[in-house]
C-alpha positions in Angstrom: 9.5 3.6 -4.3 6.0 2.6 -4.7 3.2 3.0 -1.9 0.6 0.5 -2.4 -2.9 1.3 -0.4 -5.7 -0.9 -0.6 -8.8 -0.2 1.7 -11.7 -2.6 2.1 -15.4 -2.7 3.4 -16.4 -6.3 4.3 -19.6 -7.9 3.9 -19.5 -8.6 7.4 -17.1 -6.2 9.6 -16.7 -9.0 12.2 -14.8 -10.9 9.5 -11.9 -8.0 10.0 -9.5 -10.1 12.4 -9.8 -13.1 10.0 -9.2 -10.9 6.7 -6.2 -9.2 8.6 -4.7 -12.5 9.6 -4.9 -14.0 6.0 -3.1 -10.6 4.8 -0.5 -10.6 7.3 0.4 -13.9 5.8 1.7 -12.1 2.7 4.4 -10.0 4.4 7.9 -10.5 3.4 6.7 -12.5 0.3 9.1 -10.7 -2.4 12.3 -9.0 -2.4 12.0 -5.3 -2.5 8.9 -5.3 -0.2 10.0 -2.6 2.4 6.8 -2.1 4.5 3.8 -4.0 5.1 1.0 -3.0 7.5 -2.7 -4.1 7.7 -5.0 -2.3 10.0 -8.5 -2.8 10.9 -11.1 -0.4 12.3 -10.7 0.5 15.9 -13.6 1.2 18.1 -14.0 4.8 19.0 -11.7 6.1 16.0 -13.3 7.4 12.5 -13.6 4.9 9.8 -15.9 4.3 6.9 -14.0 1.1 6.1 -13.0 -2.3 7.5 -9.6 -3.0 6.7 -6.4 -1.3 5.1 -3.2 -2.4 4.0 -0.3 0.0 3.5 2.6 -1.4 1.8 5.8 0.1 0.5 7.9 -1.6 -2.4 11.5 -0.5 -3.9 9.9 -0.1 -7.2 7.2 -1.1 -9.8 8.8 -4.5 -10.2 8.5 -5.6 -6.7 4.9 -4.5 -6.6 4.4 -6.8 -9.6 6.4 -9.6 -8.3 3.9 -9.2 -5.2 0.8 -9.2 -7.1 1.7 -12.2 -9.1 3.1 -14.2 -6.3 1.1 -17.5 -6.0 0.3 -16.9 -2.3 -0.7 -13.6 -2.5 -3.2 -14.9 -5.5 -4.4 -17.5 -3.1 -5.0 -15.0 -0.2 -6.8 -12.8 -2.6 -9.0 -15.5 -3.6 -10.0 -16.3 0.1 -10.5 -12.5 0.6 -12.8 -11.9 -2.4 -15.9 -13.6 -1.1 -15.6 -11.6 2.1 -15.3 -8.2 0.9 -18.3 -5.5 -0.4 -16.1 -3.0 -1.8 -12.1 -2.5 -2.4 -10.5 0.7 -3.4 -6.8 0.8 -4.3 -4.2 3.8 -5.0 -0.8 3.1 -6.1 1.7 6.1 -6.1 5.2 7.0 -6.3 6.7 7.8 -2.9 9.5 10.4 -3.0 12.4 9.7 -0.8 13.7 12.5 1.4 
């Protein structure tokens, strides 16, 4: 399995709910997407970013299909102007 984690700091943190709503529209886009969770900064909790995506894919091909999906690419184009920084970490998740 592949875990895909993306963290964004936004130009305007007030845009986080809209950013999340756009990302939530990408859930379930491709076969092999096993988990898809979008979170935004919560008051009173430690954070140095505004939005996080934690998703799990069955394999690298499923992640690639997601990244190439036309809807994902359209959403990415809408999110780009809202973000200040983007960090990503993809890693192999061991099953237990």
